[in-house]
The first five atom37 places (N, CA, C, CB, O) and aatype in JSON, in Angstrom:
{
  "aatype": [12, 11, 0, 0, 19, 18, 18, 5, 16, 7, 7, 14, 6, 19, 10, 1, 18, 6, 3, 19, 14, 3, 14, 19, 4, 0, 14, 2, 7, 19, 19, 9, 3, 19, 11, 0, 19, 7, 9, 6, 7, 7, 3, 19, 7, 2, 1, 0, 1, 7, 12, 10, 0, 0, 11, 14, 8, 9, 19, 7, 18, 2, 4, 0, 7, 19, 19, 1, 1, 7, 1, 1, 0, 7, 8, 1, 14, 5, 7, 1, 1, 14, 7, 8, 1, 0, 8, 19, 5, 1, 10, 0, 1, 7, 0, 1, 1, 19, 0, 0, 0, 5, 16, 17, 10, 19, 14, 3, 0, 10, 15, 13, 6, 8, 0, 0, 4, 19, 14, 19, 0, 17, 7, 16, 0, 8, 3, 4, 10, 13, 6, 13, 7, 0, 0, 0, 15, 0, 0, 15, 1, 15],
  "atom_mask": [
    [1, 1, 1, 1, 1],
    [1, 1, 1, 1, 1],
    [1, 1, 1, 1, 1],
    [1, 1, 1, 1, 1],
    [1, 1, 1, 1, 1],
    [1, 1, 1, 1, 1],
    [1, 1, 1, 1, 1],
    [1, 1, 1, 1, 1],
    [1, 1, 1, 1, 1],
    [1, 1, 1, 0, 1],
    [1, 1, 1, 0, 1],
    [1, 1, 1, 1, 1],
    [1, 1, 1, 1, 1],
    [1, 1, 1, 1, 1],
    [1, 1, 1, 1, 1],
    [1, 1, 1, 1, 1],
    [1, 1, 1, 1, 1],
    [1, 1, 1, 1, 1],
    [1, 1, 1, 1, 1],
    [1, 1, 1, 1, 1],
    [1, 1, 1, 1, 1],
    [1, 1, 1, 1, 1],
    [1, 1, 1, 1, 1],
    [1, 1, 1, 1, 1],
    [1, 1, 1, 1, 1],
    [1, 1, 1, 1, 1],
    [1, 1, 1, 1, 1],
    [1, 1, 1, 1, 1],
    [1, 1, 1, 0, 1],
    [1, 1, 1, 1, 1],
    [1, 1, 1, 1, 1],
    [1, 1, 1, 1, 1],
    [1, 1, 1, 1, 1],
    [1, 1, 1, 1, 1],
    [1, 1, 1, 1, 1],
    [1, 1, 1, 1, 1],
    [1, 1, 1, 1, 1],
    [1, 1, 1, 0, 1],
    [1, 1, 1, 1, 1],
    [1, 1, 1, 1, 1],
    [1, 1, 1, 0, 1],
    [1, 1, 1, 0, 1],
    [1, 1, 1, 1, 1],
    [1, 1, 1, 1, 1],
    [1, 1, 1, 0, 1],
    [1, 1, 1, 1, 1],
    [1, 1, 1, 1, 1],
    [1, 1, 1, 1, 1],
    [1, 1, 1, 1, 1],
    [1, 1, 1, 0, 1],
    [1, 1, 1, 1, 1],
    [1, 1, 1, 1, 1],
    [1, 1, 1, 1, 1],
    [1, 1, 1, 1, 1],
    [1, 1, 1, 1, 1],
    [1, 1, 1, 1, 1],
    [1, 1, 1, 1, 1],
    [1, 1, 1, 1, 1],
    [1, 1, 1, 1, 1],
    [1, 1, 1, 0, 1],
    [1, 1, 1, 1, 1],
    [1, 1, 1, 1, 1],
    [1, 1, 1, 1, 1],
    [1, 1, 1, 1, 1],
    [1, 1, 1, 0, 1],
    [1, 1, 1, 1, 1],
    [1, 1, 1, 1, 1],
    [1, 1, 1, 1, 1],
    [1, 1, 1, 1, 1],
    [1, 1, 1, 0, 1],
    [1, 1, 1, 1, 1],
    [1, 1, 1, 1, 1],
    [1, 1, 1, 1, 1],
    [1, 1, 1, 0, 1],
    [1, 1, 1, 1, 1],
    [1, 1, 1, 1, 1],
    [1, 1, 1, 1, 1],
    [1, 1, 1, 1, 1],
    [1, 1, 1, 0, 1],
    [1, 1, 1, 1, 1],
    [1, 1, 1, 1, 1],
    [1, 1, 1, 1, 1],
    [1, 1, 1, 0, 1],
    [1, 1, 1, 1, 1],
    [1, 1, 1, 1, 1],
    [1, 1, 1, 1, 1],
    [1, 1, 1, 1, 1],
    [1, 1, 1, 1, 1],
    [1, 1, 1, 1, 1],
    [1, 1, 1, 1, 1],
    [1, 1, 1, 1, 1],
    [1, 1, 1, 1, 1],
    [1, 1, 1, 1, 1],
    [1, 1, 1, 0, 1],
    [1, 1, 1, 1, 1],
    [1, 1, 1, 1, 1],
    [1, 1, 1, 1, 1],
    [1, 1, 1, 1, 1],
    [1, 1, 1, 1, 1],
    [1, 1, 1, 1, 1],
    [1, 1, 1, 1, 1],
    [1, 1, 1, 1, 1],
    [1, 1, 1, 1, 1],
    [1, 1, 1, 1, 1],
    [1, 1, 1, 1, 1],
    [1, 1, 1, 1, 1],
    [1, 1, 1, 1, 1],
    [1, 1, 1, 1, 1],
    [1, 1, 1, 1, 1],
    [1, 1, 1, 1, 1],
    [1, 1, 1, 1, 1],
    [1, 1, 1, 1, 1],
    [1, 1, 1, 1, 1],
    [1, 1, 1, 1, 1],
    [1, 1, 1, 1, 1],
    [1, 1, 1, 1, 1],
    [1, 1, 1, 1, 1],
    [1, 1, 1, 1, 1],
    [1, 1, 1, 1, 1],
    [1, 1, 1, 1, 1],
    [1, 1, 1, 1, 1],
    [1, 1, 1, 1, 1],
    [1, 1, 1, 0, 1],
    [1, 1, 1, 1, 1],
    [1, 1, 1, 1, 1],
    [1, 1, 1, 1, 1],
    [1, 1, 1, 1, 1],
    [1, 1, 1, 1, 1],
    [1, 1, 1, 1, 1],
    [1, 1, 1, 1, 1],
    [1, 1, 1, 1, 1],
    [1, 1, 1, 1, 1],
    [1, 1, 1, 0, 1],
    [1, 1, 1, 1, 1],
    [1, 1, 1, 1, 1],
    [1, 1, 1, 1, 1],
    [1, 1, 1, 1, 1],
    [1, 1, 1, 1, 1],
    [1, 1, 1, 1, 1],
    [1, 1, 1, 1, 1],
    [1, 1, 1, 1, 1],
    [1, 1, 1, 1, 1]
  ],
  "atom_positions": [
    [[12.33, 8.18, -1.6], [11.41, 7.1, -1.92], [10.29, 7.58, -2.91], [10.77, 6.55, -0.59], [9.74, 8.68, -2.99]],
    [[10.11, 6.43, -3.66], [8.91, 6.2, -5.12], [7.64, 6.0, -3.96], [9.25, 4.28, -6.55], [7.59, 5.59, -2.8]],
    [[6.65, 6.5, -4.94], [5.26, 6.42, -4.24], [4.16, 6.9, -5.32], [5.22, 7.44, -2.83], [4.35, 7.89, -6.03]],
    [[3.22, 6.26, -5.36], [2.5, 6.62, -6.51], [1.31, 7.84, -5.86], [1.78, 5.1, -7.25], [0.89, 7.77, -4.71]],
    [[0.96, 8.78, -6.71], [0.32, 9.98, -5.4], [-0.58, 11.12, -6.58], [2.14, 11.18, -4.25], [-0.37, 11.18, -7.79]],
    [[-1.54, 11.88, -5.85], [-2.27, 12.85, -6.69], [-2.48, 13.82, -5.81], [-3.55, 12.39, -7.35], [-2.61, 13.68, -4.59]],
    [[-2.53, 14.86, -6.46], [-2.87, 15.98, -6.06], [-4.11, 16.84, -6.26], [-2.07, 16.47, -6.36], [-4.45, 17.94, -5.83]],
    [[-4.64, 15.99, -7.05], [-6.29, 16.64, -7.12], [-7.11, 15.07, -7.2], [-6.69, 17.89, -8.93], [-6.49, 14.02, -7.35]],
    [[-8.65, 15.14, -7.06], [-9.38, 14.12, -7.42], [-9.66, 14.18, -8.95], [-10.58, 14.1, -6.6], [-9.26, 15.22, -9.48]],
    [[-10.26, 13.3, -9.75], [-10.04, 12.81, -11.09], [-9.76, 11.42, -11.57], [0.0, 0.0, 0.0], [-9.42, 10.6, -10.71]],
    [[-9.83, 11.09, -12.62], [-9.63, 9.89, -13.39], [-8.81, 9.42, -13.03], [0.0, 0.0, 0.0], [-8.36, 9.92, -12.0]],
    [[-8.24, 8.44, -13.48], [-6.99, 7.76, -13.75], [-5.56, 8.45, -14.04], [-7.27, 7.02, -14.81], [-4.4, 8.09, -13.8]],
    [[-6.13, 9.63, -14.7], [-4.89, 10.6, -15.47], [-3.89, 11.65, -13.96], [-6.06, 12.13, -16.91], [-2.79, 12.2, -13.89]],
    [[-4.92, 11.47, -13.13], [-4.39, 12.18, -11.87], [-3.19, 11.36, -10.78], [-5.79, 12.49, -10.99], [-3.06, 11.76, -9.62]],
    [[-2.63, 10.57, -11.14], [-2.08, 9.59, -10.4], [-0.98, 10.07, -11.2], [-2.61, 8.05, -10.31], [-1.07, 10.55, -12.33]],
    [[0.17, 9.87, -10.45], [1.63, 10.26, -10.53], [2.09, 9.33, -9.77], [2.08, 11.66, -10.09], [1.49, 8.87, -8.79]],
    [[3.57, 8.87, -10.32], [4.56, 7.85, -9.76], [5.71, 8.8, -9.3], [5.09, 6.64, -10.93], [5.99, 9.32, -10.38]],
    [[6.37, 9.25, -8.59], [7.27, 10.02, -8.49], [7.58, 9.8, -7.16], [7.0, 11.27, -8.89], [7.05, 8.98, -6.4]],
    [[8.83, 10.89, -6.84], [9.41, 11.17, -5.59], [9.14, 11.84, -4.15], [10.14, 11.66, -5.94], [8.93, 13.04, -3.96]],
    [[9.18, 11.03, -3.37], [8.38, 11.92, -2.23], [9.43, 11.73, -0.97], [6.58, 11.23, -1.81], [10.22, 10.78, -0.91]],
    [[9.36, 12.59, -0.14], [10.19, 12.36, 1.11], [9.97, 11.1, 1.76], [9.96, 13.38, 2.1], [8.87, 10.56, 1.78]],
    [[11.31, 10.5, 2.46], [11.36, 9.49, 3.14], [10.69, 10.02, 4.4], [12.71, 8.94, 3.22], [10.91, 11.13, 4.87]],
    [[9.82, 9.1, 4.93], [9.18, 9.25, 6.23], [10.18, 9.42, 7.39], [8.3, 8.05, 6.49], [11.37, 9.13, 7.44]],
    [[9.41, 9.93, 8.25], [10.31, 10.02, 9.57], [9.36, 8.97, 10.78], [10.44, 12.01, 10.18], [8.17, 9.08, 11.04]],
    [[10.06, 8.25, 11.2], [9.64, 7.23, 12.21], [8.99, 7.83, 13.35], [10.8, 6.42, 12.71], [9.46, 8.75, 14.03]],
    [[7.68, 7.16, 13.53], [7.27, 8.06, 14.8], [7.32, 7.17, 16.04], [5.72, 8.71, 14.65], [7.3, 5.98, 15.74]],
    [[7.36, 7.43, 17.37], [7.65, 6.81, 18.29], [6.58, 5.5, 18.62], [7.8, 7.79, 19.24], [5.43, 5.77, 18.98]],
    [[6.99, 4.14, 18.48], [5.78, 3.39, 18.72], [5.42, 2.68, 17.25], [4.56, 4.44, 19.31], [4.67, 1.71, 17.14]],
    [[6.0, 3.26, 16.29], [6.15, 3.07, 14.92], [6.84, 2.29, 14.32], [0.0, 0.0, 0.0], [7.65, 1.54, 14.87]],
    [[6.61, 2.34, 13.07], [7.52, 1.55, 12.14], [7.47, 2.37, 10.83], [7.01, -0.06, 11.91], [6.62, 3.17, 10.45]],
    [[8.52, 2.0, 10.3], [8.4, 2.63, 8.46], [8.74, 1.69, 7.85], [9.38, 3.92, 7.79], [9.85, 1.18, 8.03]],
    [[7.67, 1.13, 6.81], [7.62, 0.17, 5.54], [8.17, 0.26, 4.51], [6.65, 0.01, 5.08], [7.64, 1.2, 3.92]],
    [[9.08, -0.25, 3.82], [9.28, -0.47, 2.36], [7.95, -1.07, 1.74], [10.53, -1.48, 2.1], [7.49, -2.12, 2.17]],
    [[7.53, -0.58, 1.02], [5.97, -1.27, 0.43], [6.66, -1.67, -0.8], [4.35, -0.09, 0.11], [7.45, -1.07, -1.53]],
    [[6.04, -3.12, -0.84], [6.28, -3.99, -1.85], [4.81, -4.32, -2.98], [6.83, -5.32, -1.02], [4.89, -4.6, -4.18]],
    [[3.89, -4.22, -2.38], [2.62, -4.35, -3.06], [1.66, -3.4, -2.43], [2.1, -5.77, -3.02], [1.96, -3.09, -1.28]],
    [[0.69, -2.92, -2.87], [-0.6, -2.26, -2.53], [-1.72, -2.9, -2.91], [-0.71, -1.02, -3.04], [-1.72, -3.3, -4.08]],
    [[-2.88, -3.15, -2.1], [-4.32, -3.18, -2.67], [-4.92, -2.59, -2.85], [0.0, 0.0, 0.0], [-5.52, -2.12, -1.89]],
    [[-5.24, -2.15, -4.15], [-6.12, -1.22, -4.32], [-8.02, -1.48, -4.37], [-5.55, -0.72, -5.55], [-8.62, -2.34, -5.01]],
    [[-8.52, -0.54, -3.55], [-9.91, -0.93, -2.75], [-10.87, -0.29, -3.59], [-10.07, -0.37, -1.1], [-10.35, 0.36, -4.5]],
    [[-12.03, -0.28, -3.56], [-12.99, 0.5, -4.16], [-13.11, 2.06, -3.32], [0.0, 0.0, 0.0], [-13.57, 3.08, -3.82]],
    [[-12.58, 1.91, -1.93], [-12.45, 3.24, -1.19], [-11.38, 4.18, -2.0], [0.0, 0.0, 0.0], [-11.51, 5.36, -2.32]],
    [[-10.19, 3.22, -2.23], [-9.2, 3.73, -3.18], [-9.86, 4.85, -4.51], [-8.51, 2.27, -3.83], [-9.55, 6.03, -4.68]],
    [[-10.62, 4.2, -5.15], [-10.79, 4.56, -6.52], [-11.82, 5.83, -6.12], [-11.42, 3.21, -7.6], [-11.78, 6.94, -6.65]],
    [[-12.7, 5.41, -5.11], [-13.98, 6.27, -4.75], [-12.96, 7.62, -4.49], [0.0, 0.0, 0.0], [-12.89, 8.6, -5.23]],
    [[-12.32, 7.44, -3.4], [-11.4, 8.76, -2.62], [-10.84, 9.8, -4.18], [-9.51, 7.87, -1.44], [-11.01, 10.99, -4.46]],
    [[-10.16, 8.68, -4.91], [-9.22, 9.49, -6.0], [-10.4, 10.06, -7.25], [-7.82, 8.22, -6.82], [-10.16, 10.86, -8.15]],
    [[-11.57, 9.46, -6.98], [-12.5, 9.96, -8.27], [-12.86, 11.45, -7.48], [-14.19, 8.73, -8.72], [-12.6, 12.48, -8.1]],
    [[-13.34, 11.53, -6.36], [-14.2, 12.82, -6.1], [-14.16, 12.89, -4.55], [-15.88, 12.74, -6.73], [-15.11, 13.5, -4.07]],
    [[-12.93, 12.21, -3.37], [-13.42, 12.27, -2.34], [-12.15, 13.68, -2.07], [0.0, 0.0, 0.0], [-11.54, 14.48, -2.78]],
    [[-12.26, 13.35, -0.77], [-11.16, 14.83, -0.24], [-9.9, 14.42, 0.37], [-11.86, 15.89, 1.06], [-9.82, 13.37, 1.01]],
    [[-9.03, 15.14, 0.22], [-7.79, 15.13, 0.29], [-6.99, 15.79, 1.45], [-7.48, 15.58, -0.76], [-6.66, 16.97, 1.46]],
    [[-6.69, 14.84, 2.48], [-6.42, 15.24, 3.99], [-5.14, 15.85, 3.98], [-6.42, 14.01, 5.07], [-4.81, 16.65, 4.85]],
    [[-4.3, 15.48, 2.93], [-2.98, 16.48, 2.29], [-2.9, 16.33, 0.72], [-1.3, 15.96, 2.94], [-3.71, 15.79, -0.03]],
    [[-1.59, 17.01, 0.41], [-1.09, 16.87, -0.64], [0.53, 16.73, -0.88], [-1.61, 17.78, -1.19], [1.29, 17.56, -0.39]],
    [[0.89, 15.93, -1.47], [0.23, 15.06, -2.37], [-0.59, 13.75, -1.59], [1.39, 14.54, -3.39], [-0.09, 13.38, -0.52]],
    [[-1.59, 13.17, -1.99], [-2.63, 12.0, -1.21], [-1.51, 10.91, -1.79], [-4.71, 11.76, -1.88], [-1.39, 10.87, -3.01]],
    [[-0.53, 9.86, -0.83], [-0.14, 8.8, -1.4], [-0.91, 7.74, -1.47], [0.82, 8.5, -0.97], [-1.75, 7.45, -0.62]],
    [[-0.7, 7.14, -2.43], [-1.84, 6.19, -2.43], [-1.65, 4.69, -1.87], [-2.3, 6.09, -3.84], [-0.51, 4.37, -2.21]],
    [[-2.29, 3.54, -1.1], [-1.83, 2.33, -0.68], [-2.24, 2.36, 1.3], [0.0, 0.0, 0.0], [-1.49, 1.88, 2.14]],
    [[-3.35, 2.93, 1.55], [-3.92, 2.41, 2.83], [-3.75, 0.97, 3.09], [-5.33, 2.68, 2.88], [-3.42, 0.66, 4.24]],
    [[-3.91, 0.08, 2.25], [-4.01, -1.14, 2.29], [-2.68, -1.95, 1.5], [-5.38, -1.38, 1.76], [-2.69, -2.09, 0.27]],
    [[-1.47, -2.5, 2.43], [-0.3, -2.78, 1.51], [0.19, -3.77, 2.35], [0.78, -1.58, 1.14], [-0.27, -4.1, 3.44]],
    [[1.27, -4.3, 1.68], [2.17, -4.89, 2.63], [3.89, -4.67, 2.37], [1.79, -6.44, 2.6], [4.26, -4.2, 1.29]],
    [[4.54, -4.91, 3.07], [6.49, -4.75, 2.24], [7.11, -5.44, 3.58], [0.0, 0.0, 0.0], [6.68, -6.43, 4.17]],
    [[8.09, -4.76, 3.85], [9.02, -4.89, 4.69], [9.63, -3.75, 6.06], [9.88, -5.13, 3.77], [9.93, -2.57, 5.9]],
    [[9.68, -4.4, 7.14], [9.98, -3.35, 8.45], [11.12, -2.71, 7.87], [10.38, -4.07, 10.09], [12.09, -3.47, 7.92]],
    [[11.4, -1.52, 7.31], [12.69, -0.96, 7.27], [13.46, -0.19, 8.71], [12.52, 0.03, 6.15], [14.66, -0.11, 8.98]],
    [[12.33, 0.28, 9.41], [12.92, 0.39, 10.54], [11.94, 0.89, 11.69], [14.03, 1.23, 10.32], [10.83, 1.29, 11.33]],
    [[12.29, 0.91, 13.3], [10.95, 0.9, 14.04], [11.53, 1.55, 15.01], [0.0, 0.0, 0.0], [12.74, 1.72, 14.87]],
    [[10.83, 2.12, 16.34], [11.24, 3.13, 16.79], [10.51, 2.96, 18.38], [10.88, 4.36, 15.81], [9.29, 3.05, 18.32]],
    [[10.84, 2.83, 19.18], [10.27, 2.64, 20.67], [11.29, 2.66, 21.64], [9.5, 1.31, 20.89], [12.27, 1.97, 21.34]],
    [[11.34, 3.25, 22.74], [12.75, 3.61, 23.63], [12.62, 2.06, 24.33], [12.68, 5.29, 25.0], [11.66, 1.41, 24.72]],
    [[14.08, 1.81, 24.28], [14.3, 0.59, 24.71], [13.84, -1.04, 24.05], [0.0, 0.0, 0.0], [14.16, -2.14, 24.5]],
    [[13.08, -0.77, 22.98], [12.19, -2.22, 22.73], [12.29, -1.88, 21.53], [10.57, -2.59, 23.33], [12.74, -0.79, 21.18]],
    [[11.76, -3.03, 20.52], [11.33, -3.19, 19.33], [9.71, -2.81, 19.43], [11.71, -4.64, 18.85], [9.0, -3.38, 20.27]],
    [[9.33, -2.08, 18.77], [7.73, -1.66, 18.81], [7.04, -2.82, 18.46], [7.26, -0.45, 17.78], [7.41, -3.23, 17.37]],
    [[6.09, -3.55, 19.02], [5.45, -4.12, 18.96], [5.87, -5.58, 18.55], [4.78, -3.49, 18.47], [5.23, -6.46, 17.98]],
    [[6.94, -5.55, 18.94], [8.05, -6.79, 18.56], [8.54, -6.78, 16.98], [0.0, 0.0, 0.0], [9.28, -7.62, 16.48]],
    [[7.86, -5.48, 16.2], [8.4, -5.56, 15.15], [10.16, -4.8, 14.58], [7.26, -5.13, 14.54], [10.71, -3.83, 15.1]],
    [[10.61, -5.52, 13.59], [12.23, -5.42, 13.55], [12.34, -5.1, 12.28], [13.14, -6.74, 13.91], [11.4, -5.38, 11.54]],
    [[13.61, -4.38, 11.69], [14.18, -4.29, 10.52], [14.24, -5.77, 9.72], [15.52, -3.66, 10.78], [15.2, -6.53, 9.87]],
    [[13.27, -6.03, 9.0], [13.32, -7.24, 7.67], [12.16, -8.26, 7.99], [0.0, 0.0, 0.0], [12.05, -9.39, 7.51]],
    [[11.2, -7.56, 9.04], [10.06, -8.51, 9.0], [9.34, -7.91, 8.13], [9.31, -8.82, 10.24], [9.36, -6.7, 7.9]],
    [[8.61, -8.82, 7.57], [7.4, -9.03, 6.09], [6.38, -8.61, 7.07], [7.03, -10.93, 5.13], [6.22, -9.19, 8.15]],
    [[5.63, -7.54, 6.64], [4.48, -7.02, 7.8], [3.03, -6.4, 6.55], [5.42, -5.23, 9.11], [3.26, -5.81, 5.49]],
    [[1.85, -6.7, 6.99], [0.89, -6.25, 6.04], [0.42, -5.02, 6.82], [-0.28, -7.36, 5.66], [0.68, -5.08, 8.02]],
    [[-0.24, -3.87, 6.39], [-0.57, -2.66, 6.62], [-1.8, -2.25, 6.87], [-0.22, -2.07, 5.83], [-2.23, -3.04, 6.03]],
    [[-2.92, -1.65, 7.31], [-4.21, -1.47, 6.91], [-4.19, 0.05, 7.79], [-5.41, -2.84, 7.36], [-4.15, 0.24, 9.0]],
    [[-4.23, 1.06, 6.63], [-4.11, 2.34, 7.41], [-4.76, 3.1, 6.45], [-2.62, 2.89, 7.83], [-4.59, 2.85, 5.26]],
    [[-5.91, 4.5, 7.03], [-6.73, 5.08, 6.1], [-6.2, 6.2, 5.84], [-8.01, 5.21, 6.41], [-6.93, 6.85, 5.1]],
    [[-5.2, 6.75, 6.14], [-4.72, 8.14, 5.9], [-2.94, 8.31, 5.34], [-4.97, 8.94, 7.46], [-2.04, 8.02, 6.13]],
    [[-2.68, 8.68, 4.21], [-1.58, 9.18, 3.7], [-0.53, 8.16, 3.26], [-1.1, 10.06, 4.61], [0.66, 8.42, 3.11]],
    [[-1.14, 6.87, 3.05], [-0.42, 5.88, 2.47], [0.08, 5.04, 3.78], [0.0, 0.0, 0.0], [-0.27, 5.49, 4.88]],
    [[0.77, 3.99, 3.74], [1.16, 3.06, 4.59], [2.95, 3.14, 4.92], [0.62, 1.67, 3.91], [3.47, 2.25, 5.6]],
    [[3.55, 3.97, 4.51], [4.63, 4.16, 4.56], [5.21, 4.18, 6.05], [4.77, 5.18, 3.84], [5.99, 3.3, 6.4]],
    [[4.87, 5.04, 6.78], [4.92, 5.37, 8.37], [3.6, 5.33, 9.0], [5.49, 6.82, 8.67], [2.66, 6.08, 8.74]],
    [[3.6, 4.04, 10.17], [2.68, 3.74, 10.7], [2.4, 3.17, 12.24], [2.4, 3.14, 9.91], [3.48, 2.76, 12.67]],
    [[1.75, 3.06, 12.84], [2.15, 2.75, 14.29], [2.13, 0.99, 14.27], [0.91, 3.54, 15.52], [1.17, 0.32, 13.87]],
    [[3.09, 0.57, 14.68], [3.29, -0.75, 14.76], [2.38, -1.49, 15.31], [4.28, -1.0, 15.29], [2.27, -2.63, 14.85]],
    [[1.4, -1.03, 16.54], [0.28, -2.07, 16.21], [-0.74, -2.22, 14.95], [-0.53, -1.96, 17.23], [-1.72, -2.95, 14.89]],
    [[-0.34, -1.49, 14.17], [-1.19, -1.41, 12.95], [-0.91, -2.04, 11.68], [-1.31, -0.2, 12.65], [-1.36, -1.95, 10.53]],
    [[0.16, -2.86, 12.4], [0.95, -4.16, 11.43], [0.41, -5.71, 11.58], [2.67, -4.31, 11.92], [0.07, -6.27, 12.62]],
    [[0.41, -6.1, 10.61], [0.02, -8.13, 11.11], [1.55, -8.2, 10.6], [-1.66, -9.58, 9.83], [2.13, -7.27, 10.04]],
    [[2.25, -9.74, 10.95], [3.19, -10.2, 10.16], [2.36, -11.16, 9.37], [4.41, -10.76, 10.88], [1.22, -11.63, 9.44]],
    [[3.72, -11.29, 8.37], [3.12, -11.84, 7.08], [3.73, -13.0, 6.91], [3.27, -11.02, 5.84], [4.78, -12.73, 6.32]],
    [[3.66, -14.24, 7.1], [4.27, -15.49, 6.31], [4.92, -15.6, 5.81], [3.96, -16.01, 5.68], [4.68, -14.78, 4.94]],
    [[6.08, -16.19, 5.46], [7.13, -15.97, 4.19], [6.5, -16.68, 2.97], [8.76, -16.67, 4.48], [6.66, -16.31, 1.81]],
    [[5.57, -18.05, 3.47], [4.88, -18.68, 2.67], [3.39, -17.4, 1.59], [4.29, -19.98, 3.87], [2.68, -17.62, 0.61]],
    [[3.52, -16.61, 2.16], [2.15, -15.7, 1.67], [2.92, -14.55, 0.58], [1.21, -14.7, 3.31], [3.72, -13.74, 1.05]],
    [[2.69, -14.56, -0.53], [3.1, -13.23, -0.89], [2.66, -11.72, -1.08], [3.4, -13.42, -1.68], [1.5, -11.36, -1.25]],
    [[3.84, -10.83, -1.04], [3.51, -9.46, -0.87], [2.13, -9.24, -1.47], [4.57, -8.56, -1.52], [1.17, -8.75, -0.88]],
    [[2.16, -9.52, -2.32], [0.5, -9.22, -3.22], [-0.81, -9.91, -2.83], [0.55, -9.76, -4.84], [-1.89, -9.32, -2.93]],
    [[-0.72, -11.04, -2.41], [-1.53, -11.6, -1.44], [-1.75, -10.99, -0.52], [-1.22, -12.56, -1.01], [-2.84, -10.45, -0.35]],
    [[-0.84, -10.91, 0.25], [-0.97, -10.39, 1.99], [-1.58, -8.89, 1.89], [0.84, -10.28, 2.95], [-2.15, -8.4, 2.87]],
    [[-1.41, -8.14, 0.58], [-1.85, -6.67, 0.53], [-3.32, -6.49, 0.36], [-1.16, -5.94, -0.62], [-3.89, -5.41, 0.5]],
    [[-3.94, -7.69, 0.03], [-5.4, -7.59, -0.11], [-6.35, -8.21, 1.13], [-5.73, -8.33, -1.44], [-7.57, -8.38, 1.14]],
    [[-5.27, -8.49, 2.23], [-5.62, -8.46, 3.69], [-5.6, -7.55, 4.25], [-5.06, -9.07, 4.41], [-4.58, -6.87, 4.13]],
    [[-6.97, -6.93, 5.36], [-8.02, -7.85, 5.76], [-8.95, -7.22, 4.55], [-8.61, -7.75, 7.53], [-10.02, -7.82, 4.43]],
    [[-8.81, -6.47, 3.93], [-9.91, -5.53, 3.18], [-10.93, -6.66, 1.9], [-8.8, -4.02, 2.16], [-12.16, -6.77, 1.89]],
    [[-10.24, -7.16, 1.25], [-10.38, -7.62, 0.11], [-11.37, -9.1, 0.54], [-8.82, -7.79, -0.63], [-12.53, -9.37, 0.24]],
    [[-10.35, -9.87, 1.39], [-10.5, -11.23, 1.96], [-11.95, -10.92, 3.0], [-8.87, -11.77, 2.9], [-12.96, -11.6, 2.85]],
    [[-11.88, -10.08, 3.78], [-12.58, -9.76, 5.06], [-13.98, -9.6, 4.63], [0.0, 0.0, 0.0], [-14.88, -10.23, 5.18]],
    [[-14.24, -8.62, 3.48], [-15.42, -8.21, 2.79], [-16.11, -9.42, 2.23], [-15.1, -7.22, 1.7], [-17.31, -9.65, 2.4]],
    [[-14.87, -10.57, 1.2], [-16.08, -11.72, 1.19], [-16.29, -12.28, 2.04], [-16.07, -12.67, 0.46], [-17.48, -12.42, 2.29]],
    [[-15.38, -12.85, 2.89], [-15.68, -13.75, 3.88], [-17.19, -13.03, 4.58], [-14.25, -13.9, 4.97], [-18.27, -13.61, 4.63]],
    [[-16.86, -11.44, 5.17], [-18.35, -10.93, 5.71], [-19.58, -11.69, 5.09], [-18.57, -9.31, 5.32], [-20.32, -12.53, 5.6]],
    [[-19.58, -10.94, 3.38], [-20.56, -11.31, 2.81], [-21.31, -12.65, 2.56], [-20.32, -10.91, 2.0], [-22.54, -12.76, 2.5]],
    [[-20.48, -13.59, 2.42], [-20.52, -15.15, 2.37], [-21.36, -15.66, 3.41], [-19.11, -15.8, 2.53], [-22.52, -16.08, 3.42]],
    [[-20.27, -15.51, 4.49], [-20.82, -16.3, 5.99], [-21.65, -15.03, 7.01], [-19.11, -17.04, 7.08], [-22.65, -15.39, 7.62]],
    [[-21.34, -14.06, 7.1], [-22.3, -13.07, 8.05], [-23.62, -12.68, 7.38], [-21.52, -11.62, 8.41], [-24.71, -13.05, 7.81]],
    [[-23.49, -12.03, 6.47], [-24.54, -11.35, 5.65], [-25.34, -12.52, 4.95], [-23.87, -10.28, 4.52], [-26.56, -12.65, 5.07]],
    [[-24.58, -13.31, 4.26], [-25.22, -14.35, 3.09], [-25.74, -15.88, 3.89], [0.0, 0.0, 0.0], [-26.28, -16.82, 3.32]],
    [[-25.38, -15.78, 5.37], [-25.52, -17.03, 5.87], [-24.93, -18.62, 5.07], [-26.95, -16.99, 6.02], [-25.52, -19.7, 5.07]],
    [[-23.82, -18.32, 4.56], [-23.22, -19.3, 3.83], [-22.52, -19.99, 5.21], [-22.17, -18.7, 2.51], [-21.91, -19.36, 6.07]],
    [[-22.75, -21.3, 5.2], [-21.77, -22.45, 6.14], [-21.05, -23.07, 5.59], [-22.32, -23.47, 6.83], [-21.3, -23.8, 4.63]],
    [[-19.82, -22.87, 6.19], [-18.17, -23.2, 6.22], [-18.65, -24.89, 6.13], [-17.02, -22.56, 7.99], [-19.56, -25.45, 6.73]],
    [[-17.75, -25.4, 5.22], [-17.79, -26.87, 5.35], [-17.51, -26.99, 6.69], [-16.83, -27.7, 4.46], [-18.54, -27.38, 7.25]],
    [[-16.29, -26.79, 7.74], [-15.96, -27.37, 8.83], [-17.56, -27.22, 9.95], [-14.45, -26.54, 9.35], [-17.76, -27.85, 10.99]],
    [[-18.24, -26.47, 9.46], [-19.93, -25.99, 10.38], [-20.77, -27.19, 9.8], [-20.91, -24.04, 9.78], [-21.77, -27.41, 10.49]],
    [[-20.61, -28.08, 8.64], [-21.59, -28.66, 8.48], [-21.14, -30.16, 8.55], [-22.24, -28.17, 7.35], [-22.0, -30.99, 8.26]],
    [[-20.19, -30.5, 8.81], [-19.69, -31.63, 9.7], [-20.43, -32.12, 10.95], [-18.44, -31.25, 10.15], [-19.96, -33.04, 11.62]]
  ]
}
C-alpha cells in the first residue's frame, strides 16, 4: 500500500511517497483505501516540529476513502462493509486502520476530496462564524 510518510520533522522535503505494509484489521475496526486526505494546520505543524509517535509517520489523520475490510465477530463493525464510502478522523498513524466507530458514511453525491475536509476544516469555519463570531444563519433570522 502507498502512503505519504516522514521519518523526521522538517520542511516539505522530508515527505516521501512510498510503500508501507498493509495494515492488519483490528477487532471492531475497518481498513480504508484512502482516496483523499485533508491537510490541516495540525498536519503541517506536526511535520515541521511535532513529535513522531511512530516511524514512519503516516500522513492523513483526516481522510476519505472506501472500506476495504472490517472485522467483528458475527457482525459488520458499526454497519460498515467493504465498498462503503467513509470519512475518517483519527489523530495517529494515518487513517488506513481505524475503529469503525471513528468513521462516518459519505453520501455518493459528495466527492472524496470534499469529504476529507469534514469535520476539521468545515467544523472550524462553522465554529468561528456561529459559535465564536456570533453570526446568525439565514434560518435563524427568519
